[in-house]
TORKOL-4160 file (C-alpha; in steps of 0.2 Angstrom, whole numbers, padded with zeros to 4 digits, m for minus):
74
<pt num="1" X="m0070" Y="0072" Z="m0037"/>
<pt num="2" X="m0053" Y="0075" Z="m0031"/>
<pt num="3" X="m0048" Y="0067" Z="m0014"/>
<pt num="4" X="m0045" Y="0081" Z="m0001"/>
<pt num="5" X="m0039" Y="0071" Z="0014"/>
<pt num="6" X="m0027" Y="0056" Z="0016"/>
<pt num="7" X="m0041" Y="0045" Z="0021"/>
<pt num="8" X="m0052" Y="0051" Z="0006"/>
<pt num="9" X="m0038" Y="0046" Z="m0005"/>
<pt num="10" X="m0036" Y="0029" Z="0003"/>
<pt num="11" X="m0055" Y="0026" Z="0002"/>
<pt num="12" X="m0054" Y="0030" Z="m0017"/>
<pt num="13" X="m0040" Y="0018" Z="m0019"/>
<pt num="14" X="m0050" Y="0003" Z="m0010"/>
<pt num="15" X="m0050" Y="m0013" Z="m0021"/>
<pt num="16" X="m0037" Y="m0005" Z="m0033"/>
<pt num="17" X="m0018" Y="m0008" Z="m0035"/>
<pt num="18" X="m0007" Y="0003" Z="m0025"/>
<pt num="19" X="0012" Y="0004" Z="m0022"/>
<pt num="20" X="0018" Y="0006" Z="m0004"/>
<pt num="21" X="0036" Y="0011" Z="0001"/>
<pt num="22" X="0042" Y="0009" Z="0018"/>
<pt num="23" X="0055" Y="0019" Z="0029"/>
<pt num="24" X="0067" Y="0004" Z="0026"/>
<pt num="25" X="0066" Y="0007" Z="0007"/>
<pt num="26" X="0056" Y="m0009" Z="0004"/>
<pt num="27" X="0042" Y="m0008" Z="m0009"/>
<pt num="28" X="0026" Y="m0018" Z="m0011"/>
<pt num="29" X="0012" Y="m0018" Z="m0023"/>
<pt num="30" X="m0005" Y="m0025" Z="m0020"/>
<pt num="31" X="m0024" Y="m0023" Z="m0019"/>
<pt num="32" X="m0029" Y="m0011" Z="m0005"/>
<pt num="33" X="m0042" Y="m0020" Z="0005"/>
<pt num="34" X="m0043" Y="m0011" Z="0022"/>
<pt num="35" X="m0035" Y="0003" Z="0032"/>
<pt num="36" X="m0038" Y="0012" Z="0048"/>
<pt num="37" X="m0035" Y="0030" Z="0055"/>
<pt num="38" X="m0017" Y="0025" Z="0059"/>
<pt num="39" X="m0015" Y="0021" Z="0040"/>
<pt num="40" X="m0012" Y="0002" Z="0045"/>
<pt num="41" X="m0015" Y="m0006" Z="0029"/>
<pt num="42" X="m0021" Y="m0023" Z="0023"/>
<pt num="43" X="m0017" Y="m0028" Z="0005"/>
<pt num="44" X="m0019" Y="m0044" Z="m0005"/>
<pt num="45" X="m0010" Y="m0051" Z="m0020"/>
<pt num="46" X="0006" Y="m0043" Z="m0013"/>
<pt num="47" X="0022" Y="m0043" Z="m0022"/>
<pt num="48" X="0038" Y="m0037" Z="m0014"/>
<pt num="49" X="0049" Y="m0026" Z="m0026"/>
<pt num="50" X="0067" Y="m0023" Z="m0027"/>
<pt num="51" X="0074" Y="m0011" Z="m0040"/>
<pt num="52" X="0057" Y="m0011" Z="m0048"/>
<pt num="53" X="0058" Y="m0030" Z="m0051"/>
<pt num="54" X="0047" Y="m0043" Z="m0042"/>
<pt num="55" X="0057" Y="m0051" Z="m0028"/>
<pt num="56" X="0044" Y="m0062" Z="m0021"/>
<pt num="57" X="0025" Y="m0064" Z="m0020"/>
<pt num="58" X="0018" Y="m0064" Z="m0002"/>
<pt num="59" X="m0001" Y="m0066" Z="m0004"/>
<pt num="60" X="m0009" Y="m0056" Z="0010"/>
<pt num="61" X="0000" Y="m0043" Z="0021"/>
<pt num="62" X="m0004" Y="m0031" Z="0035"/>
<pt num="63" X="0008" Y="m0016" Z="0035"/>
<pt num="64" X="0009" Y="m0004" Z="0050"/>
<pt num="65" X="0006" Y="0014" Z="0046"/>
<pt num="66" X="0021" Y="0020" Z="0055"/>
<pt num="67" X="0033" Y="0011" Z="0044"/>
<pt num="68" X="0025" Y="0019" Z="0028"/>
<pt num="69" X="0033" Y="0034" Z="0019"/>
<pt num="70" X="0023" Y="0033" Z="0002"/>
<pt num="71" X="0007" Y="0026" Z="m0004"/>
<pt num="72" X="0003" Y="0028" Z="m0022"/>
<pt num="73" X="m0010" Y="0022" Z="m0034"/>
<pt num="74" X="m0001" Y="0011" Z="m0047"/>
């Protein structure tokens, strides 16, 4: 079944690895654990990327939905 709405896509990606890009250009990968209607996201096993390379490992992170430009399954 193909996801029809943004929240459906996020539900389908729960407990899977995703890539997040923020308005400031920062990118993070991690396992999607939770989200709300504002697309605020909680991810675990977080890695911050710079030019496609792992810059640092962060563990857990909460990312505000209004800072996100792209969310993609990895």
